[in-house]
C-alpha positions in Angstrom: -72.9 -25.5 -22.9 -75.1 -23.1 -25.0 -75.0 -19.5 -24.6 -77.8 -17.4 -24.7 -77.5 -14.4 -26.9 -76.7 -11.3 -25.0 -74.6 -12.8 -22.2 -71.5 -12.3 -23.9 -69.9 -8.8 -22.6 -69.5 -7.3 -25.7 -73.1 -8.0 -26.4 -73.6 -6.4 -23.3 -72.2 -3.4 -24.1 -74.8 -3.1 -26.9 -77.6 -3.4 -24.2 -79.2 -6.6 -22.8 -81.5 -9.2 -25.2 -85.1 -10.1 -24.4 -84.6 -13.2 -26.7 -83.8 -16.0 -25.1 -84.3 -19.3 -27.5 -83.0 -21.8 -25.2 -81.2 -21.6 -21.7 -81.9 -20.0 -18.4 -82.0 -16.2 -18.5 -79.9 -15.8 -15.1 -77.2 -17.6 -16.3 -77.1 -17.7 -19.8 -76.1 -21.5 -19.9 -78.3 -24.2 -21.0 -80.3 -26.0 -18.6 -78.7 -29.4 -17.3 -77.4 -30.2 -20.8 -74.8 -33.2 -20.8 -75.3 -33.6 -17.1 -73.7 -30.5 -16.2 -75.3 -27.8 -14.0 -74.7 -24.3 -14.2 -73.7 -22.2 -11.4 -73.5 -18.7 -9.8 -71.3 -17.5 -7.2 -73.0 -15.4 -4.9 -70.1 -13.5 -2.7 -71.7 -11.1 -0.1 -69.1 -8.1 1.4 -69.1 -6.8 4.2 -67.2 -3.3 3.8 -65.3 -0.8 6.0 -68.1 1.9 5.4 -65.4 4.4 5.1 -63.5 2.7 2.7 -66.7 2.1 -0.2 -64.7 4.3 -3.1 -61.7 1.9 -2.4 -64.1 -1.1 -2.6 -65.5 0.6 -6.3 -61.9 0.7 -7.1 -61.5 -3.0 -6.6 -64.7 -4.1 -7.7 -64.4 -1.8 -11.4 -60.6 -3.9 -11.4 -62.8 -6.8 -11.7 -65.0 -6.1 -14.3 -61.8 -7.1 -16.6 -60.3 -9.9 -14.8 -63.0 -11.6 -14.2 -63.7 -12.6 -18.0 -60.2 -12.4 -18.7 -59.4 -15.6 -16.5 -62.8 -17.5 -17.8 -65.9 -16.2 -15.0 -68.7 -15.1 -16.4 -69.3 -11.7 -14.6 -72.6 -10.8 -14.0 -71.8 -7.7 -11.9 -70.8 -6.3 -9.0 -73.4 -3.7 -6.7 -72.1 -1.2 -4.4 -74.6 0.0 -1.1 -76.6 3.0 -2.8 -79.8 3.3 0.1 -80.1 1.4 3.9 -77.4 -0.6 4.6 -74.0 1.6 3.7 -71.6 -1.6 4.2 -72.7 -4.5 2.3 -71.9 -4.6 -1.4 -72.4 -7.9 -3.9 -70.7 -9.7 -6.6 -72.3 -12.5 -8.8 -70.3 -14.8 -11.3 -71.7 -17.6 -13.3 -69.6 -20.6 -14.5 -71.0 -23.5 -16.8 -69.9 -26.0 -13.7 -67.9 -26.0 -10.3 -65.0 -27.9 -12.6 -65.2 -24.8 -14.4 -65.4 -22.6 -11.1 -62.2 -24.5 -10.4 -60.0 -24.2 -13.1 -61.4 -20.4 -13.0 -59.7 -20.1 -9.4 -56.4 -21.5 -10.7 -55.7 -19.2 -13.2 -57.2 -15.9 -10.9 -54.2 -17.0 -8.6 -51.9 -17.3 -11.7 -52.9 -13.9 -12.8 -50.5 -10.6 -12.2 -53.7 -8.2 -12.7 -55.7 -10.8 -10.4 -53.3 -11.3 -7.1 -52.4 -7.6 -7.3 -56.5 -6.5 -7.0 -56.3 -8.9 -4.1 -53.2 -7.6 -2.6 -54.6 -3.9 -3.0 -57.8 -5.2 -1.0 -55.6 -6.8 1.8 -53.1 -3.4 2.2 -56.5 -1.6 2.1 -58.4 -3.5 4.8 -61.4 -2.6 3.3 -63.1 -6.1 3.0 -64.2 -6.7 6.8 -65.7 -10.2 5.5 -66.4 -12.2 2.6 -69.1 -14.8 2.4 -69.6 -17.2 -0.9 -72.6 -19.2 -1.9 -73.0 -21.3 -5.1 -76.2 -21.3 -6.5 -78.2 -23.2 -9.3 -80.7 -21.8 -11.6 -84.6 -23.0 -10.8 -85.6 -24.6 -13.9 
């Protein structure tokens, strides 16, 4: 799949690119190239509102782990105003098969398993929901 400039985390650090010569701006992947569909995993977390700082630490750890394991991390969002116990994470993949390979690498990664263990020990996530989304083209 072809990538849009600005989707690489190294390029993101320099600021987002508004130029998109091809592909979908929400995922950075070319749409439906060779019959493969890009997906974004939308994760909704219900947090213990007294554990928000622990969840933020948990989310910050994923900022390096997820890309290392093959996910295109769009980001994590914490409660700011309003509801104080809901957070979100978005991760894109070239395909569902790429997501499955990522999950296997994540389970084998020492930092990833340590972060899952941290969340369980701190009991900071009360519920987690995942939706698999495709871009509208």
